[in-house]
C-alpha positions in Angstrom: 32.8 5.8 -18.9 29.2 5.7 -17.8 27.5 5.7 -14.5 24.0 4.9 -13.3 22.1 7.4 -11.2 18.6 7.6 -9.8 16.6 10.6 -10.7 12.9 11.6 -10.5 12.3 9.6 -13.7 14.0 6.5 -12.4 17.4 5.1 -13.2 19.5 6.9 -15.8 22.6 5.9 -17.6 24.9 9.0 -17.7 27.8 9.2 -20.2 30.7 10.9 -18.3 33.8 10.6 -20.5 35.6 8.7 -23.1 38.9 7.0 -22.5 41.5 6.0 -25.2 44.1 3.7 -23.7 46.4 2.4 -26.4 48.6 -0.5 -25.5 51.3 -2.5 -27.4 54.5 -4.5 -26.9 57.4 -2.1 -27.1 60.4 -3.4 -29.0 63.3 -0.9 -28.6 66.3 -0.7 -31.0 69.8 -1.7 -29.9 70.3 1.5 -27.9 67.0 1.0 -26.0 65.1 3.8 -27.8 61.7 3.6 -29.4 59.2 6.0 -30.7 55.5 6.2 -31.6 53.2 8.7 -33.2 49.6 8.8 -32.2 47.0 10.7 -34.1 43.4 11.1 -32.8 40.7 13.0 -34.6 38.1 13.8 -32.0 35.9 16.3 -33.7 34.9 14.6 -36.9 32.0 12.6 -35.3 30.8 15.6 -33.3 30.9 17.8 -36.4 29.0 15.2 -38.4 26.4 14.9 -35.7 26.0 18.6 -35.4 25.6 18.9 -39.2 23.1 16.1 -39.2 21.1 17.7 -36.4 21.0 21.0 -38.2 19.9 19.3 -41.5 17.2 17.3 -39.7 16.0 20.4 -37.9 15.8 22.4 -41.1 13.9 19.5 -42.8 11.4 19.4 -39.9 10.8 23.1 -40.2 10.1 22.8 -43.9 7.7 19.9 -43.5 6.1 21.0 -40.3 7.0 17.7 -38.7 
């Protein structure tokens, strides 16, 4: 979910949140029961980004860039 706001620098697109909205057709068994298992790994991208940021920062320090 993103919004547009006006700031001193002009209009800015602001990321506010992420929504995961799974949807499917439910087909229950004869007794009307059904089940589902959802697995969401939310930290892998953030961890990779943080690792990349640290690596890039270290490389810049070494090269003076």
